[in-house]
TORMARNU-782568 format. One line per 4 residues: for each residue z, x, y of C-alpha. Coordinates in nm, 3 decimals, always signed. Example, Ala and Ser with C-alpha at 12.3 -4.5 7.8 and 13.67 -1.06 7.14 Angstrom:
# TORMARNU-782568
+0.780 +1.230 -0.450 ~ +0.714 +1.367 -0.106
//
This chain:
# TORMARNU-782568
-3.474 -8.540 +1.557 ~ -3.612 -8.698 +1.285 ~ -3.851 -8.496 +1.051 ~ -4.213 -8.503 +1.113
-4.425 -8.665 +0.857 ~ -4.596 -8.437 +0.624 ~ -4.988 -8.456 +0.674 ~ -5.195 -8.607 +0.402
-5.429 -8.371 +0.218 ~ -5.718 -8.505 -0.002 ~ -5.681 -8.840 +0.048 ~ -5.329 -8.882 -0.072
-5.116 -9.178 +0.037 ~ -4.843 -9.130 +0.269 ~ -4.525 -9.095 +0.104 ~ -4.219 -9.312 +0.210
-3.919 -9.166 +0.403 ~ -3.598 -9.151 +0.197 ~ -3.264 -9.107 +0.316 ~ -3.011 -8.835 +0.235
-2.863 -8.831 -0.073 ~ -3.148 -9.068 -0.217 ~ -3.261 -8.950 -0.540 ~ -3.632 -8.961 -0.568
-3.762 -9.200 -0.838 ~ -3.954 -9.031 -1.148 ~ -4.316 -9.144 -1.190 ~ -4.368 -9.363 -1.486
-4.513 -9.187 -1.809 ~ -4.769 -9.448 -1.822 ~ -4.939 -9.387 -1.492 ~ -4.987 -8.991 -1.574
-5.329 -8.927 -1.595 ~ -5.454 -8.558 -1.700 ~ -5.792 -8.569 -1.588 ~ -5.672 -8.690 -1.235
-5.713 -8.431 -0.955 ~ -5.396 -8.240 -0.821 ~ -5.254 -8.325 -0.516 ~ -5.056 -8.093 -0.284
-4.759 -8.267 -0.130 ~ -4.564 -8.074 +0.149 ~ -4.205 -8.160 +0.179 ~ -3.975 -8.040 +0.449
-3.619 -7.960 +0.397 ~ -3.380 -8.172 +0.572 ~ -3.203 -7.882 +0.725 ~ -3.535 -7.708 +0.851
-3.519 -7.587 +1.234 ~ -3.788 -7.777 +1.460 ~ -3.958 -7.525 +1.647 ~ -4.176 -7.562 +1.929
-4.542 -7.456 +1.930 ~ -4.474 -7.151 +2.124 ~ -4.192 -7.035 +1.903 ~ -4.400 -7.075 +1.600
-4.675 -6.863 +1.757 ~ -4.433 -6.570 +1.840 ~ -4.464 -6.274 +1.593 ~ -4.193 -6.084 +1.438
-4.288 -5.744 +1.290 ~ -4.066 -5.620 +1.008 ~ -4.076 -5.300 +0.847 ~ -4.025 -5.277 +0.480
-3.880 -4.981 +0.325 ~ -3.828 -4.852 -0.052 ~ -3.485 -4.781 +0.018 ~ -3.217 -4.953 -0.205
-2.954 -5.147 +0.026 ~ -2.703 -5.106 -0.240 ~ -2.720 -4.742 -0.314 ~ -2.433 -4.559 -0.175
-2.510 -4.316 +0.094 ~ -2.180 -4.107 +0.106 ~ -2.177 -3.918 -0.275 ~ -2.013 -3.597 -0.245
-2.009 -3.313 -0.513 ~ -1.849 -2.989 -0.556 ~ -2.080 -2.688 -0.480 ~ -1.987 -2.414 -0.683
-2.182 -2.151 -0.498 ~ -2.011 -2.235 -0.153 ~ -1.696 -2.340 -0.315 ~ -1.651 -2.678 -0.123
-1.732 -3.036 -0.146 ~ -2.093 -3.143 +0.005 ~ -2.279 -3.479 +0.063 ~ -2.553 -3.524 -0.173
-2.871 -3.552 +0.055 ~ -3.101 -3.703 -0.215 ~ -3.000 -4.048 -0.329 ~ -3.173 -4.236 -0.600
-3.338 -4.561 -0.457 ~ -3.488 -4.673 -0.793 ~ -3.388 -5.012 -0.879 ~ -3.489 -5.186 -1.222
-3.538 -5.557 -1.181 ~ -3.661 -5.612 -1.524 ~ -3.697 -5.397 -1.834 ~ -3.819 -5.475 -2.194
-3.865 -5.255 -2.480 ~ -4.232 -5.237 -2.596 ~ -4.350 -5.224 -2.969 ~ -4.667 -5.063 -2.918
-4.712 -4.707 -3.074 ~ -4.908 -4.420 -2.991 ~ -5.151 -4.340 -3.259 ~ -5.060 -3.972 -3.288
-4.697 -4.027 -3.263 ~ -4.475 -3.959 -3.548 ~ -4.367 -4.267 -3.594 ~ -4.739 -4.439 -3.587
-4.823 -4.193 -3.862 ~ -4.544 -4.292 -4.083 ~ -4.642 -4.663 -4.009 ~ -4.975 -4.612 -4.114
-4.904 -4.414 -4.416 ~ -4.646 -4.691 -4.518 ~ -4.930 -4.960 -4.471 ~ -5.175 -4.739 -4.670
-4.922 -4.705 -4.938 ~ -4.876 -5.077 -4.941 ~ -5.266 -5.164 -4.928 ~ -5.276 -4.922 -5.246
-5.000 -5.098 -5.439 ~ -5.162 -5.461 -5.352 ~ -5.479 -5.350 -5.472 ~ -5.347 -5.196 -5.802
-5.177 -5.533 -5.864 ~ -5.481 -5.733 -5.799 ~ -5.686 -5.508 -6.059 ~ -5.419 -5.513 -6.304
-5.404 -5.913 -6.264 ~ -5.788 -5.937 -6.283 ~ -5.804 -5.721 -6.608 ~ -5.987 -5.455 -6.423
-5.922 -5.077 -6.499 ~ -5.720 -4.858 -6.287 ~ -5.872 -4.655 -6.017 ~ -5.902 -4.290 -6.143
-5.799 -4.074 -5.842 ~ -5.619 -3.776 -6.025 ~ -5.726 -3.464 -6.217 ~ -5.974 -3.446 -6.513
-6.327 -3.579 -6.566 ~ -6.246 -3.914 -6.427 ~ -6.135 -3.738 -6.078 ~ -6.466 -3.529 -6.087
-6.671 -3.853 -6.177 ~ -6.487 -4.045 -5.906 ~ -6.560 -3.744 -5.669 ~ -6.943 -3.763 -5.749
-6.963 -4.162 -5.725 ~ -6.779 -4.117 -5.366 ~ -7.036 -3.835 -5.265 ~ -7.307 -4.049 -5.385
-7.175 -4.373 -5.212 ~ -7.277 -4.465 -4.876 ~ -7.022 -4.419 -4.591 ~ -6.846 -4.729 -4.464
-6.755 -4.696 -4.097 ~ -6.504 -5.014 -4.121 ~ -6.311 -4.827 -4.403 ~ -5.961 -4.709 -4.314
-5.959 -4.341 -4.204 ~ -5.690 -4.082 -4.301 ~ -5.458 -3.983 -4.017 ~ -5.543 -3.654 -3.864
-5.331 -3.327 -3.925 ~ -5.121 -3.270 -3.603 ~ -4.940 -2.974 -3.741 ~ -5.127 -2.773 -3.461
-5.024 -3.032 -3.195 ~ -4.889 -2.877 -2.869 ~ -4.497 -2.905 -2.848 ~ -4.337 -3.110 -2.573
-4.330 -2.884 -2.241 ~ -4.068 -3.106 -2.072 ~ -3.824 -3.035 -2.352 ~ -3.619 -2.707 -2.236
-3.314 -2.590 -2.066 ~ -3.336 -2.408 -1.774 ~ -3.168 -2.045 -1.792 ~ -3.046 -2.018 -1.459
-2.861 -2.340 -1.485 ~ -2.657 -2.187 -1.766 ~ -2.505 -1.882 -1.560 ~ -2.185 -1.910 -1.369
-2.226 -1.839 -0.966 ~ -2.026 -1.544 -0.843 ~ -1.774 -1.659 -0.607 ~ -1.837 -1.564 -0.222
-1.642 -1.295 -0.083 ~ -1.501 -1.320 +0.280 ~ -1.488 -0.996 +0.502 ~ -1.119 -0.963 +0.472
-1.133 -0.917 +0.103 ~ -1.471 -0.736 +0.081 ~ -1.348 -0.370 +0.013 ~ -1.505 -0.054 -0.094
-1.556 -0.097 -0.471 ~ -1.367 +0.155 -0.694 ~ -1.550 +0.457 -0.816 ~ -1.724 +0.323 -1.174
-1.897 +0.559 -1.450 ~ -2.179 +0.425 -1.675 ~ -2.109 +0.437 -2.043 ~ -2.375 +0.323 -2.278
-2.339 +0.330 -2.660 ~ -2.523 +0.202 -2.974 ~ -2.363 +0.001 -3.244 ~ -2.642 +0.057 -3.525
-2.556 -0.008 -3.907 ~ -2.582 +0.371 -3.996 ~ -2.325 +0.446 -3.724 ~ -2.091 +0.186 -3.858
-2.133 +0.330 -4.222 ~ -2.048 +0.678 -4.078 ~ -1.733 +0.532 -3.909 ~ -1.662 +0.356 -4.234
-1.713 +0.672 -4.459 ~ -1.482 +0.881 -4.232 ~ -1.215 +0.638 -4.252 ~ -1.218 +0.631 -4.602
-1.215 +1.010 -4.630 ~ -0.906 +1.045 -4.401 ~ -0.744 +0.769 -4.654 ~ -0.843 +0.985 -4.930
-0.705 +1.294 -4.767 ~ -0.360 +1.110 -4.719 ~ -0.336 +1.028 -5.048 ~ -0.392 +1.345 -5.178
-0.116 +1.498 -4.937 ~ +0.110 +1.242 -5.085 ~ +0.035 +1.320 -5.432 ~ +0.065 +1.706 -5.350
+0.401 +1.625 -5.186 ~ +0.556 +1.428 -5.458 ~ +0.419 +1.706 -5.722 ~ +0.615 +1.968 -5.507
+0.945 +1.761 -5.490 ~ +0.913 +1.688 -5.878 ~ +0.852 +2.083 -5.954 ~ +1.149 +2.165 -5.731
+1.389 +1.924 -5.899 ~ +1.287 +2.049 -6.238 ~ +1.337 +2.430 -6.132 ~ +1.679 +2.338 -5.990
+1.791 +2.154 -6.308 ~ +1.654 +2.480 -6.522 ~ +1.827 +2.698 -6.277 ~ +1.506 +2.899 -6.198
+1.394 +2.990 -5.828 ~ +1.210 +2.755 -5.632 ~ +0.819 +2.798 -5.681 ~ +0.663 +2.950 -5.370
+0.433 +2.739 -5.168 ~ +0.075 +2.796 -5.167 ~ -0.094 +2.905 -4.858 ~ -0.162 +2.585 -4.669
-0.377 +2.549 -4.341 ~ -0.125 +2.522 -4.057 ~ -0.173 +2.208 -3.863 ~ -0.138 +2.265 -3.483
+0.068 +1.964 -3.335 ~ -0.147 +1.741 -3.097 ~ -0.029 +1.775 -2.745 ~ +0.126 +1.461 -2.614
-0.040 +1.316 -2.333 ~ +0.144 +1.254 -2.011 ~ +0.301 +0.895 -1.959 ~ +0.089 +0.716 -1.703
+0.383 +0.550 -1.513 ~ +0.629 +0.860 -1.536 ~ +0.410 +1.177 -1.419 ~ +0.380 +1.380 -1.152
+0.029 +1.253 -1.031 ~ +0.215 +0.895 -1.043 ~ +0.501 +1.009 -0.822 ~ +0.251 +1.159 -0.560
+0.043 +0.843 -0.582 ~ +0.353 +0.603 -0.539 ~ +0.495 +0.849 -0.232 ~ +0.120 +0.809 -0.074
+0.125 +0.459 -0.109 ~ +0.481 +0.424 +0.043 ~ +0.362 +0.614 +0.327 ~ +0.051 +0.402 +0.408
+0.271 +0.073 +0.377 ~ +0.521 +0.253 +0.619 ~ +0.231 +0.340 +0.853 ~ +0.099 -0.015 +0.840
+0.479 -0.147 +0.936 ~ +0.548 +0.098 +1.182 ~ +0.187 +0.117 +1.317 ~ +0.290 +0.045 +1.673
+0.535 +0.318 +1.675 ~ +0.294 +0.554 +1.540 ~ +0.003 +0.485 +1.789 ~ +0.290 +0.537 +2.055
+0.376 +0.885 +1.892 ~ +0.022 +0.985 +1.919 ~ -0.140 +0.837 +2.223 ~ +0.147 +0.697 +2.440
+0.134 +0.855 +2.813 ~ +0.363 +0.701 +3.056 ~ +0.162 +0.623 +3.339 ~ +0.409 +0.567 +3.592
+0.488 +0.955 +3.592 ~ +0.156 +0.969 +3.833 ~ +0.361 +0.805 +4.100 ~ +0.697 +0.996 +4.078
+0.720 +1.361 +4.101 ~ +1.006 +1.563 +3.959 ~ +1.107 +1.285 +3.706 ~ +1.034 +1.146 +3.371
+1.119 +0.937 +3.095 ~ +1.185 +0.928 +2.728 ~ +1.024 +0.679 +2.501 ~ +1.241 +0.567 +2.157
+1.015 +0.589 +1.872 ~ +1.160 +0.574 +1.541 ~ +1.532 +0.519 +1.417 ~ +1.648 +0.723 +1.098
+1.929 +0.531 +0.916 ~ +2.059 +0.536 +0.578 ~ +2.306 +0.281 +0.419 ~ +2.496 +0.566 +0.247
+2.582 +0.740 +0.591 ~ +2.767 +0.460 +0.740 ~ +3.063 +0.530 +0.921 ~ +2.957 +0.901 +0.925
+2.902 +1.149 +1.213 ~ +2.565 +1.320 +1.265 ~ +2.695 +1.678 +1.262 ~ +2.378 +1.877 +1.219
+2.005 +1.827 +1.262 ~ +1.751 +2.104 +1.168 ~ +1.361 +2.085 +1.179 ~ +1.182 +2.265 +0.899
+0.966 +2.550 +1.016 ~ +0.663 +2.506 +0.829 ~ +0.642 +2.122 +0.791 ~ +0.682 +1.995 +1.133
+0.721 +1.655 +1.042 ~ +1.022 +1.711 +0.811 ~ +1.382 +1.761 +0.921 ~ +1.731 +1.757 +0.770
+2.033 +1.578 +0.899 ~ +2.408 +1.674 +0.801 ~ +2.667 +1.393 +0.776 ~ +3.024 +1.432 +0.816
+3.330 +1.374 +1.030 ~ +3.456 +1.555 +1.364 ~ +3.787 +1.364 +1.332 ~ +4.000 +1.569 +1.102
+4.202 +1.261 +1.010 ~ +3.934 +1.071 +0.884 ~ +3.720 +1.316 +0.633 ~ +3.506 +1.230 +0.379
+3.248 +1.333 +0.136 ~ +2.920 +1.474 +0.309 ~ +2.561 +1.376 +0.293 ~ +2.235 +1.568 +0.333
+1.944 +1.371 +0.412 ~ +1.551 +1.498 +0.456 ~ +1.345 +1.270 +0.633 ~ +1.000 +1.272 +0.725
+0.826 +1.132 +1.040 ~ +0.573 +0.966 +0.814 ~ +0.836 +0.757 +0.637 ~ +1.126 +0.649 +0.852
+1.249 +0.391 +0.619 ~ +1.411 +0.641 +0.331 ~ +1.484 +0.988 +0.310 ~ +1.261 +1.221 +0.136
+1.545 +1.410 -0.028 ~ +1.923 +1.332 -0.045 ~ +2.220 +1.560 -0.160 ~ +2.575 +1.494 -0.168
+2.878 +1.712 -0.112 ~ +3.272 +1.703 -0.195 ~ +3.351 +1.790 +0.173 ~ +3.194 +1.660 +0.494
+2.869 +1.851 +0.604 ~ +2.946 +2.018 +0.947 ~ +2.609 +2.256 +0.984 ~ +2.284 +2.356 +0.835
+1.964 +2.539 +0.868 ~ +1.639 +2.601 +0.706 ~ +1.500 +2.948 +0.619 ~ +1.242 +3.055 +0.878
+1.010 +3.205 +0.605 ~ +1.112 +3.012 +0.274 ~ +1.117 +2.670 +0.400 ~ +1.282 +2.508 +0.083
+1.591 +2.707 +0.106 ~ +1.871 +2.524 +0.317 ~ +2.206 +2.660 +0.412 ~ +2.491 +2.449 +0.461
+2.843 +2.460 +0.578 ~ +3.118 +2.223 +0.504 ~ +3.453 +2.109 +0.660 ~ +3.637 +2.265 +0.379
+3.518 +2.631 +0.466 ~ +3.259 +2.641 +0.198 ~ +2.903 +2.771 +0.242 ~ +2.622 +2.678 +0.015
+2.252 +2.686 -0.024 ~ +2.010 +2.418 -0.157 ~ +1.662 +2.438 -0.290 ~ +1.525 +2.105 -0.188
+1.229 +2.123 -0.420 ~ +1.498 +2.094 -0.700 ~ +1.563 +1.746 -0.813 ~ +1.932 +1.787 -0.925
+2.202 +1.711 -0.690 ~ +2.382 +2.061 -0.685 ~ +2.324 +2.388 -0.480 ~ +2.182 +2.712 -0.593
+2.422 +2.936 -0.458 ~ +2.787 +2.829 -0.354 ~ +3.096 +3.043 -0.244 ~ +3.418 +2.995 -0.383
+3.807 +3.123 -0.320 ~ +3.721 +3.458 -0.475 ~ +3.400 +3.533 -0.304 ~ +3.537 +3.505 +0.048
+3.533 +3.108 +0.143 ~ +3.656 +3.029 +0.467 ~ +3.952 +2.868 +0.542 ~ +3.885 +2.646 +0.801
+3.573 +2.432 +0.886 ~ +3.238 +2.610 +0.901 ~ +3.092 +2.494 +1.275 ~ +2.743 +2.683 +1.222
+2.506 +2.886 +0.971 ~ +2.215 +3.068 +1.069 ~ +1.947 +3.259 +0.854 ~ +1.885 +3.626 +0.948
+1.517 +3.728 +0.985 ~ +1.462 +3.912 +0.658 ~ +1.336 +4.293 +0.714 ~ +1.060 +4.430 +0.447
+1.296 +4.679 +0.337 ~ +1.563 +4.398 +0.234 ~ +1.485 +4.196 -0.061 ~ +1.789 +3.986 -0.065
+1.819 +3.666 +0.176 ~ +2.137 +3.665 +0.403 ~ +2.273 +3.423 +0.648 ~ +2.592 +3.415 +0.887
+2.842 +3.166 +0.943 ~ +3.113 +3.115 +1.183 ~ +3.439 +2.922 +1.144 ~ +3.760 +2.810 +1.289
+3.945 +3.095 +1.101 ~ +3.817 +3.347 +1.353 ~ +3.589 +3.523 +1.119 ~ +3.152 +3.557 +1.151
+3.077 +3.647 +0.819 ~ +2.723 +3.716 +0.656 ~ +2.643 +3.578 +0.315 ~ +2.393 +3.763 +0.075
+2.228 +3.563 -0.178 ~ +2.244 +3.773 -0.513 ~ +2.126 +3.695 -0.878 ~ +2.421 +3.446 -0.941
+2.659 +3.434 -0.646 ~ +2.708 +3.447 -0.266 ~ +2.820 +3.821 -0.156 ~ +3.026 +3.793 +0.190
+3.075 +4.046 +0.443 ~ +3.260 +4.000 +0.782 ~ +3.054 +4.081 +1.091 ~ +3.352 +4.009 +1.331
+3.694 +3.899 +1.355 ~ +3.739 +3.684 +1.659 ~ +4.066 +3.833 +1.860 ~ +4.233 +3.617 +2.062
+4.181 +3.705 +2.467 ~ +4.440 +3.611 +2.699 ~ +4.492 +3.631 +3.085 ~ +4.834 +3.732 +3.112
+4.948 +4.082 +3.011 ~ +5.288 +3.948 +2.872 ~ +5.102 +3.761 +2.620 ~ +4.930 +4.016 +2.467
+5.217 +4.081 +2.243 ~ +5.205 +3.714 +2.117 ~ +4.868 +3.725 +2.079 ~ +4.865 +4.059 +1.850
+4.683 +3.953 +1.517 ~ +4.603 +3.617 +1.619 ~ +4.245 +3.509 +1.600 ~ +4.036 +3.281 +1.822
+3.865 +2.986 +1.645 ~ +3.483 +3.029 +1.652 ~ +3.291 +2.715 +1.726 ~ +2.920 +2.850 +1.760
+2.706 +3.129 +1.777 ~ +2.337 +3.258 +1.833 ~ +2.168 +3.562 +1.773 ~ +1.931 +3.731 +2.006
+1.538 +3.696 +1.910 ~ +1.438 +4.029 +2.078 ~ +1.743 +4.248 +1.960 ~ +1.865 +4.107 +1.647
+2.183 +4.310 +1.620 ~ +2.327 +4.102 +1.943 ~ +2.473 +3.772 +1.927 ~ +2.699 +3.538 +2.159
+3.019 +3.354 +1.978 ~ +3.166 +3.059 +2.162 ~ +3.523 +2.999 +2.101 ~ +3.783 +2.707 +2.085
+3.942 +2.868 +2.404 ~ +3.650 +2.828 +2.626 ~ +3.549 +3.196 +2.614 ~ +3.178 +3.334 +2.507
+3.190 +3.663 +2.349 ~ +2.887 +3.894 +2.338 ~ +2.891 +4.094 +2.009 ~ +2.701 +4.345 +1.788
+2.648 +4.391 +1.448 ~ +2.713 +4.763 +1.505 ~ +3.056 +4.735 +1.677 ~ +3.253 +4.509 +1.495
+3.613 +4.612 +1.646 ~ +3.563 +4.479 +1.968 ~ +3.354 +4.246 +2.202 ~ +3.074 +4.380 +2.404
+3.121 +4.138 +2.678 ~ +3.338 +3.834 +2.737 ~ +3.230 +3.541 +2.959 ~ +3.484 +3.308 +3.140
+3.361 +3.001 +3.275 ~ +3.466 +2.714 +3.040 ~ +3.806 +2.521 +3.011 ~ +3.780 +2.385 +2.694
+3.576 +2.436 +2.355 ~ +3.244 +2.568 +2.359 ~ +3.045 +2.347 +2.125 ~ +2.689 +2.516 +2.160
+2.524 +2.837 +2.263 ~ +2.164 +2.910 +2.250 ~ +1.938 +3.204 +2.359 ~ +1.649 +3.120 +2.546
+1.348 +3.165 +2.332 ~ +1.121 +3.321 +2.562 ~ +1.361 +3.559 +2.784 ~ +1.571 +3.782 +2.593
+1.884 +3.786 +2.849 ~ +1.955 +3.434 +2.942 ~ +2.156 +3.197 +2.730 ~ +2.313 +2.851 +2.762
+2.645 +2.726 +2.665 ~ +2.778 +2.357 +2.648 ~ +3.135 +2.291 +2.662 ~ +3.397 +1.969 +2.611
+3.472 +2.038 +2.983 ~ +3.168 +1.836 +3.100 ~ +2.974 +2.138 +3.179 ~ +2.638 +2.341 +3.082
+2.637 +2.684 +3.199 ~ +2.319 +2.935 +3.224 ~ +2.416 +3.299 +3.166 ~ +2.252 +3.635 +3.192
+2.422 +3.835 +2.934 ~ +2.446 +4.166 +3.197 ~ +2.652 +3.940 +3.416 ~ +3.004 +3.821 +3.363
+2.978 +3.516 +3.563 ~ +2.741 +3.203 +3.533 ~ +2.412 +3.183 +3.714 ~ +2.406 +2.850 +3.743
+2.677 +2.539 +3.627 ~ +2.541 +2.194 +3.558 ~ +2.784 +1.892 +3.567 ~ +2.727 +1.597 +3.323
+3.050 +1.381 +3.406 ~ +3.109 +1.352 +3.027 ~ +3.193 +1.570 +2.748 ~ +2.878 +1.774 +2.617
+2.804 +1.763 +2.227 ~ +2.506 +2.008 +2.219 ~ +2.228 +2.186 +2.419 ~ +1.867 +2.296 +2.312
+1.595 +2.497 +2.476 ~ +1.250 +2.331 +2.470 ~ +1.022 +2.536 +2.257 ~ +0.740 +2.426 +2.458
+0.865 +2.507 +2.822 ~ +1.033 +2.823 +2.922 ~ +1.255 +2.677 +3.173 ~ +1.327 +2.331 +3.021
+1.661 +2.240 +2.815 ~ +1.813 +1.905 +2.692 ~ +2.179 +1.819 +2.656 ~ +2.356 +1.500 +2.508
+2.664 +1.386 +2.629 ~ +2.931 +1.171 +2.464 ~ +2.860 +0.862 +2.689 ~ +2.505 +0.830 +2.481
+2.305 +0.992 +2.759 ~ +2.049 +1.229 +2.725 ~ +1.999 +1.485 +3.015 ~ +1.678 +1.670 +3.049
+1.672 +1.970 +3.300 ~ +1.364 +2.188 +3.402 ~ +1.475 +2.449 +3.632 ~ +1.150 +2.541 +3.803
+1.137 +2.166 +3.930 ~ +1.499 +2.078 +4.007 ~ +1.792 +2.342 +3.972 ~ +2.057 +2.099 +4.071
+1.988 +1.741 +3.925 ~ +1.822 +1.651 +3.573 ~ +1.475 +1.524 +3.583 ~ +1.568 +1.267 +3.308
+1.917 +1.101 +3.252 ~ +1.850 +0.809 +2.996 ~ +2.121 +0.629 +2.816 ~ +1.978 +0.600 +2.438
+2.266 +0.415 +2.239 ~ +2.539 +0.181 +2.342 ~ +2.898 +0.231 +2.232 ~ +2.815 +0.554 +2.045
+2.843 +0.915 +2.129 ~ +2.572 +1.151 +2.089 ~ +2.649 +1.471 +1.876 ~ +2.330 +1.650 +1.834
+2.002 +1.750 +1.988 ~ +1.713 +1.915 +1.852 ~ +1.347 +1.971 +1.986 ~ +1.043 +1.943 +1.755
+0.862 +2.269 +1.744 ~ +0.516 +2.164 +1.787 ~ +0.516 +1.788 +1.896 ~ +0.674 +1.672 +2.222
+0.943 +1.490 +2.062 ~ +1.339 +1.527 +2.011 ~ +1.568 +1.420 +1.772 ~ +1.941 +1.301 +1.905
+2.215 +1.186 +1.665 ~ +2.522 +0.973 +1.725 ~ +2.861 +0.906 +1.564 ~ +2.723 +0.585 +1.403
+2.512 +0.810 +1.129 ~ +2.171 +0.725 +1.320 ~ +1.910 +0.957 +1.442 ~ +1.669 +0.833 +1.711
+1.318 +1.013 +1.773 ~ +1.229 +1.026 +2.138 ~ +0.889 +1.130 +2.319 ~ +0.885 +1.310 +2.642
+0.655 +1.150 +2.894 ~ +0.423 +1.404 +3.086 ~ +0.653 +1.483 +3.351 ~ +0.884 +1.619 +3.083
+0.641 +1.872 +2.936 ~ +0.446 +1.989 +3.244 ~ +0.570 +2.365 +3.231 ~ +0.427 +2.632 +3.010
+0.602 +2.890 +2.784 ~ +0.540 +3.183 +3.000 ~ +0.846 +3.399 +3.034 ~ +0.780 +3.527 +3.366
+0.875 +3.167 +3.517 ~ +1.212 +3.203 +3.343 ~ +1.232 +3.561 +3.475 ~ +1.174 +3.470 +3.839
+1.450 +3.200 +3.809 ~ +1.724 +3.444 +3.669 ~ +1.600 +3.715 +3.927 ~ +1.653 +3.466 +4.219
+1.983 +3.361 +4.077 ~ +2.106 +3.715 +4.061 ~ +2.000 +3.786 +4.398 ~ +2.164 +3.476 +4.547
+2.490 +3.555 +4.363 ~ +2.492 +3.956 +4.465 ~ +2.444 +3.826 +4.836
//
């Protein structure tokens, strides 16, 4: 549509329409009249939209804001307090469209005062120049009478308001209150701590001291005095040396030294990293680390109870806990295990070899349940360790028997790797391996400690610890017992090889000995010429015999003929016999239950019996190791756990389930079982 014609205003003539691109002719300069009234002409652009009256009457509301559309809305700054980047909530929306530096100064500002002073100096210079040109005298403003007369004239002259005034003194003007630095912004914010790193603060101690001028002076004077004393001592020492040289040249005796104060040497402070407190702290730290590493096993040791025992009567299980293994015990058999009588978490393990062809050096390791990863004490021996035992009243003394027939005593408190007592050939050393050692309960009348040993050479020997050596005394020579009368002549002078023995706790003179022939002999310290009784029931070597700790008449024997037998020492025949279908390595009574015992076999199984519950079958038969033979077993005297050792050098700790420790330590329960068995045998 063609553009509408612009309306005429104030009688203006209509303007002719011009085509696109046609230039508008400039009005001639001569026609311009300055007194002619201005005319308003509305020019419509060629690309203007043509709207209807309705569209033009429509209103559009727009809201103007003070936000800068070009200001960035995603500014992020690092927050040192929260230690992370955060978006800046306040964005500067100020936009400067025009800025111009002004030249106006405030009258009271320093720059204005300087400018006024310069102007006053310039005016004075101009006035002085004009006076000099006109031949007038100089204006008197300084000192003398001229100054006084000028002052009187100035005082008498009228005051002119238009005269320039001197600038006011602003020395007491207020300082700029906005020229400051906030102290809080100059401090470093402490980093935030998470809950994982928020620990209890270490113990601290407040220390305050003042560094005043007189304290510095006193310290300086003390240092100077010390230097002077050292110089004096050096001077005296040189003087003495000079006098000694002169006396030596003259051949005179050396001059006597004057009495001098004796200086006591200061005690050296123990090194921080190599002392007893540091060793104790490191040991505690190691145990804490191991407790964290084996936390699940420690929780099972203290709180685990097999809930399935509630649904089965007469059966139980063994829970494997820790495994104690040392790299130095590789290819060695566990030949002995002994718990410490005072520290119930400490036990000693002896390593050797039951194979006489593959003999090697021995090893003794003392482990603790608090540190399964490494032994507390370690001792090495020239020959394989075959047996060991802790003293019941002196828990640091450990008696050891070796494969070469030697017996020795270690003190585990000593850090050196040598025994405190050791037998020799001159002091009655055994000629065959020592299979068991046992400390004797010390009487009040006896001051010296003694223990007994049994060996394959047929001797049961008691060893007494003297001041410097072990003194031996043979308790019994195990004579060979034959069934045929014709063999008595051949057996005359021959000795039976002893494998194990145990002393009766009620009658300490009474003991039983197991032999390689399968016989068990009851002997006494008072009668060393013959046996009190011989129990025939095993067909192979007897590896272990043990008296019941709660019943003084019953004892167990374990043999390589796959059987464990229960004996009453007044009866020559066994009361009960248990076939375990494999060679039995060891047997042990439970210290918490008078009718319960455990045995280990060469097929890697542990058999736990409770004669009050079942006299014929074990209440627990569990395989512990694969491709290994179990050799030793030992109950803990306080906790419901037992240790088993194998021929691979590993010791496993097992926890008894509730059904395996139901009984009590009442001797009447065992006595009832023995009486019942005796009546059944008599019938």
